[in-house]
C-alpha atoms as a printed R data frame, in Angstrom:
    type eleno elety resid chain resno       x        y      z
1   ATOM     1    CA   MET     A     1  98.932 -136.839 94.305
2   ATOM     2    CA   SER     A     2 102.180 -134.866 94.276
3   ATOM     3    CA   VAL     A     3 102.920 -132.407 91.501
4   ATOM     4    CA   PRO     A     4 105.394 -133.996 89.074
5   ATOM     5    CA   ASP     A     5 108.798 -132.493 88.284
6   ATOM     6    CA   LEU     A     6 108.812 -132.530 84.485
7   ATOM     7    CA   ARG     A     7 112.081 -130.724 83.851
8   ATOM     8    CA   PHE     A     8 113.646 -133.840 82.391
9   ATOM     9    CA   GLY     A     9 110.603 -135.041 80.477
10  ATOM    10    CA   ASP     A    10 108.191 -137.713 81.641
11  ATOM    11    CA   ARG     A    11 105.017 -138.149 79.606
12  ATOM    12    CA   ALA     A    12 103.776 -140.955 81.828
13  ATOM    13    CA   ALA     A    13 104.079 -138.814 84.965
14  ATOM    14    CA   ALA     A    14 102.237 -135.948 83.257
15  ATOM    15    CA   ASP     A    15  99.412 -138.217 82.125
16  ATOM    16    CA   VAL     A    16  99.055 -139.863 85.536
17  ATOM    17    CA   PHE     A    17  98.929 -136.491 87.259
18  ATOM    18    CA   LEU     A    18  96.307 -135.132 84.864
19  ATOM    19    CA   ALA     A    19  94.159 -138.257 85.315
20  ATOM    20    CA   SER     A    20  94.438 -137.920 89.107
21  ATOM    21    CA   LEU     A    21  92.636 -134.565 88.957
22  ATOM    22    CA   ASN     A    22  89.504 -136.482 87.916
23  ATOM    23    CA   THR     A    23  88.058 -133.644 85.830
24  ATOM    24    CA   THR     A    24  88.360 -132.172 82.348
25  ATOM    25    CA   ALA     A    25  87.790 -128.633 83.686
26  ATOM    26    CA   VAL     A    26  91.521 -127.966 84.027
27  ATOM    27    CA   ALA     A    27  92.653 -124.525 82.893
28  ATOM    28    CA   GLY     A    28  96.204 -123.556 82.084
29  ATOM    29    CA   VAL     A    29  98.060 -120.353 82.926
30  ATOM    30    CA   ASP     A    30 101.323 -119.058 81.506
31  ATOM    31    CA   GLU     A    31 103.175 -115.752 81.361
32  ATOM    32    CA   VAL     A    32 105.300 -113.920 78.834
33  ATOM    33    CA   GLY     A    33 107.578 -110.974 79.484
34  ATOM    34    CA   LYS     A    34 109.008 -111.368 82.976
35  ATOM    35    CA   GLY     A    35 112.577 -110.697 81.875
36  ATOM    36    CA   PRO     A    36 112.535 -107.888 79.268
37  ATOM    37    CA   LEU     A    37 113.851 -104.382 79.843
38  ATOM    38    CA   ALA     A    38 110.721 -102.885 78.265
39  ATOM    39    CA   GLY     A    39 107.036 -103.545 77.821
40  ATOM    40    CA   PRO     A    40 104.370 -105.306 79.883
41  ATOM    41    CA   VAL     A    41 104.249 -108.686 81.512
42  ATOM    42    CA   VAL     A    42 101.316 -110.617 80.018
43  ATOM    43    CA   VAL     A    43  99.532 -113.692 81.362
44  ATOM    44    CA   ALA     A    44  96.877 -115.850 79.710
45  ATOM    45    CA   CYS     A    45  94.458 -118.407 81.148
46  ATOM    46    CA   VAL     A    46  92.858 -121.004 78.858
47  ATOM    47    CA   LEU     A    47  90.228 -123.678 79.418
48  ATOM    48    CA   LEU     A    48  90.275 -125.902 76.350
49  ATOM    49    CA   PRO     A    49  87.235 -128.037 75.476
50  ATOM    50    CA   PRO     A    50  88.102 -131.724 75.964
51  ATOM    51    CA   ASP     A    51  87.065 -132.563 72.393
52  ATOM    52    CA   HIS     A    52  89.062 -129.834 70.646
53  ATOM    53    CA   LYS     A    53  90.724 -130.733 67.343
54  ATOM    54    CA   ILE     A    54  93.688 -128.362 67.513
55  ATOM    55    CA   VAL     A    55  96.965 -130.028 66.583
56  ATOM    56    CA   GLY     A    56 100.401 -128.825 67.655
57  ATOM    57    CA   ILE     A    57  99.765 -127.004 70.943
58  ATOM    58    CA   LYS     A    58 103.013 -126.724 72.903
59  ATOM    59    CA   ASP     A    59 105.403 -124.214 74.445
60  ATOM    60    CA   SER     A    60 105.083 -121.040 72.358
61  ATOM    61    CA   LYS     A    61 108.870 -120.592 72.236
62  ATOM    62    CA   GLN     A    62 109.117 -123.762 70.145
63  ATOM    63    CA   LEU     A    63 106.846 -122.368 67.422
64  ATOM    64    CA   SER     A    64 107.404 -119.919 64.591
65  ATOM    65    CA   ALA     A    65 105.596 -116.582 64.766
66  ATOM    66    CA   LYS     A    66 103.323 -117.606 61.885
67  ATOM    67    CA   ARG     A    67 102.421 -120.912 63.508
68  ATOM    68    CA   ARG     A    68 101.774 -119.238 66.866
69  ATOM    69    CA   GLN     A    69  99.310 -116.842 65.256
70  ATOM    70    CA   VAL     A    70  97.425 -119.676 63.547
71  ATOM    71    CA   LEU     A    71  97.208 -121.649 66.772
72  ATOM    72    CA   ALA     A    72  96.227 -118.587 68.810
73  ATOM    73    CA   ASP     A    73  93.315 -117.931 66.459
74  ATOM    74    CA   GLN     A    74  92.169 -121.547 66.749
75  ATOM    75    CA   ILE     A    75  92.508 -121.592 70.530
76  ATOM    76    CA   MET     A    76  90.607 -118.336 71.023
77  ATOM    77    CA   GLU     A    77  87.836 -119.501 68.709
78  ATOM    78    CA   CYS     A    78  87.068 -122.747 70.539
79  ATOM    79    CA   SER     A    79  88.012 -122.150 74.168
80  ATOM    80    CA   CYS     A    80  87.323 -119.950 77.166
81  ATOM    81    CA   TRP     A    81  90.290 -117.664 77.729
82  ATOM    82    CA   GLY     A    82  91.387 -114.538 79.551
83  ATOM    83    CA   ILE     A    83  94.290 -112.105 79.358
84  ATOM    84    CA   GLY     A    84  95.880 -110.088 82.151
85  ATOM    85    CA   SER     A    85  98.781 -107.661 81.959
86  ATOM    86    CA   ARG     A    86 100.754 -105.170 83.990
87  ATOM    87    CA   ASP     A    87 102.692 -102.400 82.286
88  ATOM    88    CA   ASN     A    88 106.257 -101.329 83.024
89  ATOM    89    CA   LEU     A    89 105.094  -98.771 85.585
90  ATOM    90    CA   ALA     A    90 103.336 -101.465 87.615
91  ATOM    91    CA   VAL     A    91 106.352 -103.756 87.288
92  ATOM    92    CA   ASP     A    92 108.606 -101.030 88.673
93  ATOM    93    CA   GLN     A    93 106.197 -100.194 91.476
94  ATOM    94    CA   LEU     A    94 105.208 -103.705 92.569
95  ATOM    95    CA   ASN     A    95 108.228 -105.800 91.451
96  ATOM    96    CA   ILE     A    96 107.954 -108.345 88.641
97  ATOM    97    CA   HIS     A    97 106.821 -111.215 90.879
98  ATOM    98    CA   ARG     A    98 103.807 -109.403 92.313
99  ATOM    99    CA   ALA     A    99 102.940 -107.770 88.984
100 ATOM   100    CA   THR     A   100 102.922 -111.176 87.269
101 ATOM   101    CA   LYS     A   101 100.675 -112.713 89.914
102 ATOM   102    CA   GLN     A   102  98.213 -109.832 89.665
103 ATOM   103    CA   ALA     A   103  98.120 -110.151 85.883
104 ATOM   104    CA   ALA     A   104  97.602 -113.902 86.223
105 ATOM   105    CA   ALA     A   105  94.701 -113.428 88.611
106 ATOM   106    CA   ASP     A   106  93.093 -111.004 86.140
107 ATOM   107    CA   ALA     A   107  93.470 -113.571 83.364
108 ATOM   108    CA   VAL     A   108  91.852 -116.324 85.431
109 ATOM   109    CA   TRP     A   109  88.923 -114.182 86.534
110 ATOM   110    CA   GLU     A   110  88.325 -112.938 82.996
111 ATOM   111    CA   CYS     A   111  88.207 -116.559 81.877
112 ATOM   112    CA   ILE     A   112  85.669 -117.335 84.598
113 ATOM   113    CA   ALA     A   113  83.622 -114.246 83.664
114 ATOM   114    CA   LYS     A   114  83.345 -115.659 80.146
115 ATOM   115    CA   GLY     A   115  81.736 -118.814 81.530
116 ATOM   116    CA   ALA     A   116  84.648 -121.133 82.284
117 ATOM   117    CA   SER     A   117  83.781 -123.637 85.037
118 ATOM   118    CA   ILE     A   118  87.341 -124.197 86.211
119 ATOM   119    CA   ARG     A   119  87.963 -126.973 88.746
120 ATOM   120    CA   HIS     A   120  91.779 -127.031 88.710
121 ATOM   121    CA   LEU     A   121  94.448 -124.615 87.567
122 ATOM   122    CA   LEU     A   122  97.808 -125.658 86.133
123 ATOM   123    CA   CYS     A   123 100.420 -122.883 86.053
124 ATOM   124    CA   ASP     A   124 103.778 -123.002 84.360
125 ATOM   125    CA   GLY     A   125 106.946 -122.671 86.421
126 ATOM   126    CA   GLY     A   126 106.663 -120.989 89.793
127 ATOM   127    CA   LEU     A   127 103.403 -119.177 89.132
128 ATOM   128    CA   GLY     A   128 101.365 -120.474 92.073
129 ATOM   129    CA   LEU     A   129  98.007 -118.740 92.439
130 ATOM   130    CA   GLN     A   130  96.386 -120.549 95.353
131 ATOM   131    CA   GLU     A   131  95.831 -117.305 97.286
132 ATOM   132    CA   TYR     A   132  93.976 -115.757 94.327
133 ATOM   133    CA   VAL     A   133  91.543 -118.508 93.238
134 ATOM   134    CA   PRO     A   134  88.853 -120.634 94.931
135 ATOM   135    CA   PHE     A   135  90.064 -123.968 93.497
136 ATOM   136    CA   PRO     A   136  93.322 -125.955 93.517
137 ATOM   137    CA   SER     A   137  96.247 -124.299 91.739
138 ATOM   138    CA   HIS     A   138  99.379 -126.263 90.846
139 ATOM   139    CA   ALA     A   139 102.681 -124.754 89.694
140 ATOM   140    CA   ILE     A   140 104.512 -127.141 87.360
141 ATOM   141    CA   ILE     A   141 108.038 -126.631 86.046
142 ATOM   142    CA   LYS     A   142 108.142 -127.028 82.247
143 ATOM   143    CA   GLY     A   143 104.384 -127.510 82.302
144 ATOM   144    CA   ASP     A   144 103.948 -125.837 78.915
145 ATOM   145    CA   ASN     A   145 105.715 -128.809 77.315
146 ATOM   146    CA   TRP     A   146 103.404 -131.420 78.823
147 ATOM   147    CA   PHE     A   147  99.948 -129.944 79.338
148 ATOM   148    CA   GLU     A   148  98.005 -128.546 76.382
149 ATOM   149    CA   CYS     A   149  96.101 -126.066 78.541
150 ATOM   150    CA   ILE     A   150  99.370 -124.432 79.663
151 ATOM   151    CA   GLY     A   151 100.787 -124.542 76.144
152 ATOM   152    CA   ALA     A   152  97.641 -122.865 74.840
153 ATOM   153    CA   ALA     A   153  97.996 -120.115 77.444
154 ATOM   154    CA   SER     A   154 101.637 -119.572 76.499
155 ATOM   155    CA   ILE     A   155 100.684 -119.196 72.830
156 ATOM   156    CA   ILE     A   156  97.940 -116.645 73.451
157 ATOM   157    CA   ALA     A   157 100.092 -114.629 75.864
158 ATOM   158    CA   LYS     A   158 103.050 -114.616 73.480
159 ATOM   159    CA   VAL     A   159 101.003 -113.499 70.476
160 ATOM   160    CA   PHE     A   160  99.246 -110.795 72.490
161 ATOM   161    CA   ARG     A   161 102.507 -109.372 73.840
162 ATOM   162    CA   ASP     A   162 104.400 -109.619 70.542
163 ATOM   163    CA   ASN     A   163 101.616 -107.678 68.838
164 ATOM   164    CA   GLN     A   164 101.899 -104.965 71.476
165 ATOM   165    CA   MET     A   165 105.656 -104.765 71.051
166 ATOM   166    CA   ALA     A   166 105.211 -104.442 67.279
167 ATOM   167    CA   VAL     A   167 103.106 -101.324 67.893
168 ATOM   168    CA   TYR     A   168 105.827  -99.914 70.133
169 ATOM   169    CA   HIS     A   169 108.361 -100.658 67.388
170 ATOM   170    CA   GLU     A   170 106.442  -98.339 65.073
171 ATOM   171    CA   LEU     A   171 106.765  -95.571 67.674
172 ATOM   172    CA   TRP     A   172 110.437  -96.160 68.493
173 ATOM   173    CA   PRO     A   173 112.055  -98.216 65.698
174 ATOM   174    CA   GLU     A   174 115.578  -97.537 67.003
175 ATOM   175    CA   TYR     A   175 115.072 -100.122 69.758
176 ATOM   176    CA   ARG     A   176 113.962 -102.897 67.365
177 ATOM   177    CA   PHE     A   177 111.130 -104.038 69.596
178 ATOM   178    CA   CYS     A   178 109.645 -106.079 66.740
179 ATOM   179    CA   GLY     A   179 112.709 -108.336 66.883
180 ATOM   180    CA   ASN     A   180 113.814 -108.356 70.513
181 ATOM   181    CA   GLN     A   181 110.354 -107.883 72.128
182 ATOM   182    CA   GLY     A   182 111.986 -105.695 74.759
183 ATOM   183    CA   TYR     A   183 114.609 -108.208 75.900
184 ATOM   184    CA   GLY     A   184 118.133 -107.037 76.602
185 ATOM   185    CA   THR     A   185 119.769 -107.833 73.288
186 ATOM   186    CA   LYS     A   186 122.977 -106.078 72.265
187 ATOM   187    CA   ASN     A   187 121.237 -103.734 69.822
188 ATOM   188    CA   HIS     A   188 118.534 -102.907 72.374
189 ATOM   189    CA   ILE     A   189 121.049 -102.033 75.095
190 ATOM   190    CA   GLU     A   190 123.063  -99.937 72.639
191 ATOM   191    CA   ALA     A   191 119.891  -98.021 71.729
192 ATOM   192    CA   ILE     A   192 119.113  -97.348 75.405
193 ATOM   193    CA   LEU     A   193 122.613  -95.977 75.959
194 ATOM   194    CA   LYS     A   194 122.417  -93.839 72.811
195 ATOM   195    CA   TYR     A   195 118.843  -92.549 72.834
196 ATOM   196    CA   GLY     A   196 117.732  -93.057 76.432
197 ATOM   197    CA   MET     A   197 114.677  -94.832 77.800
198 ATOM   198    CA   THR     A   198 111.207  -94.675 76.278
199 ATOM   199    CA   PRO     A   199 108.032  -94.475 78.386
200 ATOM   200    CA   ILE     A   200 107.711  -98.294 78.222
201 ATOM   201    CA   HIS     A   201 111.132  -99.129 79.673
202 ATOM   202    CA   ARG     A   202 111.366 -100.692 83.144
203 ATOM   203    CA   ARG     A   203 113.439  -98.317 85.260
204 ATOM   204    CA   SER     A   204 114.185 -101.014 87.842
205 ATOM   205    CA   PHE     A   205 115.693 -103.495 85.370
206 ATOM   206    CA   GLY     A   206 119.345 -103.978 84.468
207 ATOM   207    CA   VAL     A   207 120.936 -101.292 82.315
208 ATOM   208    CA   CYS     A   208 117.815  -99.138 82.684
209 ATOM   209    CA   ARG     A   209 118.752  -98.365 86.284
210 ATOM   210    CA   GLY     A   210 120.243  -94.912 86.054
211 ATOM   211    CA   ALA     A   211 119.961  -94.649 82.248
212 ATOM   212    CA   LYS     A   212 118.986  -91.300 80.831
213 ATOM   213    CA   GLU     A   213 115.444  -90.529 79.739
214 ATOM   214    CA   ARG     A   214 114.691  -90.220 76.046
215 ATOM   215    CA   LYS     A   215 114.209  -86.629 74.950
216 ATOM   216    CA   VAL     A   216 110.659  -85.683 74.019
217 ATOM   217    CA   GLU     A   217 110.482  -85.189 70.259
């Protein structure tokens, strides 16, 4: 069974593909934070129980912050899950692609360590992990819109990373990390140019290349 291209939306194709796996032990993997100028890249792996009663699981970007937190609490309470992350130093050293894959592998193995009997892995976008896991791994474009396990992973990863960025905002409020989560918004870039880079900025990304370091206060 070929992996469906779900960029344009096809519920029937998604359902047929999921049924073809012939198991309910299908875990989802998704990442948050590949593109920001600051902060970690975070990946979550989730194995939902087939009889879960959670309503509204979907791509985390389509949910309000309040709704994401509610769903994250429900998902973590009833499922097996794992979190992996790589900080900005690892991103700069490894490159974002390798750092994301390493974080994803950590998330999967943490999920397994908690007792998840995973038989198949569904990863959003281009996050193929076949070389890291001992079971089939499928990368599916827009998978977080069509498979609850991937949507659940996106929610947990997003909440985890946003909470981290909120802590960093308390340390360096000038960069407004609580609002931009480290992405290259206008106010964030202006703050980098004015104040310099914090210890959590990615030196290999965009405007950070060659930017001055923030003075120790």
